[in-house]
C-alpha positions as CSV (number, residue, x, y, z in Angstrom):
1,M,6.1,-12.3,-13.1
2,A,3.8,-9.2,-13.3
3,E,4.9,-8.1,-9.8
4,L,8.6,-8.4,-10.8
5,L,8.0,-6.4,-14.0
6,G,6.2,-3.7,-11.9
7,V,9.2,-3.6,-9.5
8,L,11.7,-3.3,-12.4
9,R,9.7,-0.5,-14.1
10,G,9.2,1.3,-10.8
11,L,12.9,1.2,-10.1
12,Q,13.7,2.4,-13.6
13,L,11.3,5.3,-13.2
14,A,12.7,6.2,-9.8
15,W,16.3,6.1,-11.0
16,H,15.4,8.2,-14.1
17,H,13.7,10.9,-12.0
18,G,16.8,11.1,-9.7
19,Y,15.4,9.3,-6.6
20,R,18.3,7.8,-4.7
21,K,16.6,6.6,-1.5
22,V,13.6,4.3,-2.5
23,V,11.3,2.1,-0.5
24,C,9.6,-0.5,-2.7
25,E,6.5,-2.0,-1.1
26,S,4.9,-5.2,-2.4
27,D,2.2,-7.5,-1.2
28,S,4.1,-10.4,-2.6
29,L,6.2,-11.9,0.2
30,S,8.1,-14.1,-2.2
31,V,9.1,-11.1,-4.3
32,V,10.3,-9.1,-1.3
33,Q,12.2,-12.1,0.1
34,T,13.8,-12.9,-3.3
35,L,14.9,-9.3,-3.9
36,S,16.0,-8.7,-0.3
37,T,18.4,-11.7,-0.2
38,G,20.4,-10.9,-3.3
39,K,21.1,-14.6,-3.8
40,S,21.8,-16.1,-7.2
41,V,18.7,-16.3,-9.3
42,N,20.0,-18.3,-12.3
43,L,17.6,-21.2,-11.9
44,H,14.5,-19.0,-11.2
45,S,11.7,-19.0,-13.8
46,C,12.0,-15.2,-14.0
47,A,15.8,-15.1,-14.0
48,V,16.0,-12.4,-16.7
49,L,13.8,-10.0,-14.8
50,L,15.6,-10.7,-11.5
51,T,19.0,-10.2,-13.1
52,E,17.8,-6.8,-14.5
53,I,16.6,-5.8,-11.0
54,H,19.7,-6.9,-9.3
55,C,21.8,-5.0,-11.8
56,M,19.8,-1.9,-11.0
57,L,20.4,-2.4,-7.3
58,L,24.2,-2.2,-8.0
59,E,23.8,1.4,-8.8
60,D,24.7,4.1,-6.3
61,W,21.4,4.3,-4.4
62,E,19.6,2.9,-1.5
63,V,16.6,0.6,-2.2
64,I,14.7,-1.1,0.6
65,F,12.1,-3.7,-0.1
66,K,9.2,-4.0,2.3
67,H,6.3,-6.5,2.5
68,V,2.8,-5.0,3.0
69,L,-0.3,-7.0,3.6
70,R,-2.6,-7.3,0.7
71,D,-5.5,-5.6,2.5
72,K,-3.1,-2.6,3.4
73,N,-2.2,-2.2,-0.3
74,N,-5.6,-0.7,-1.3
75,E,-4.0,2.5,-2.8
76,A,-2.0,0.5,-5.3
77,D,-5.0,-1.6,-6.2
78,T,-7.1,1.6,-6.7
79,L,-4.5,3.2,-8.9
80,E,-4.2,0.0,-11.0
81,K,-8.0,-0.1,-11.5
82,L,-8.0,3.6,-12.4
83,G,-5.3,3.0,-14.9
84,L,-7.1,0.1,-16.5
85,E,-10.3,2.1,-16.7
86,K,-8.6,5.1,-18.3
87,K,-6.4,2.8,-20.5
88,W,-3.3,4.7,-19.5
89,R,0.0,3.3,-20.6
90,L,2.2,5.1,-18.1
91,T,1.1,7.8,-15.8
92,T,3.0,9.5,-13.0
93,W,1.4,11.9,-10.4
94,N,3.0,14.4,-8.1
95,S,0.0,13.8,-5.8
96,P,-2.7,11.1,-5.9
97,P,-5.6,11.6,-8.4
98,T,-8.9,12.6,-6.8
99,E,-11.2,12.5,-9.8
100,H,-12.8,9.2,-9.0
101,V,-11.9,8.0,-5.5
102,Q,-10.2,9.2,-2.4
103,L,-7.3,7.0,-1.6
104,G,-7.2,5.8,2.0
105,G,-4.9,8.0,3.9
106,L,-3.3,9.7,0.9
107,V,-5.9,12.5,0.1
């Protein structure tokens, strides 16, 4: 459920900022498969979140879902830990933060 909520909030943020070609990466294969198929989700335990995501996907934009291996998702984990440490509610960056750690391959 947390992964789906993160996808929904990320898509909302991308749409709000005018991005119309988005690649959404997740280390949850089941989330990527569920969102990529576009099949009916009425019986799914997270049907409300999935319905909201699918409604967003109907907008005029291109969204691609890609699965990434958990050990290749270090940057997202580092940002999550940094956000928890700082107790940020919502933070966006134009470039990765460098105050605590260098993110593998991004800095």
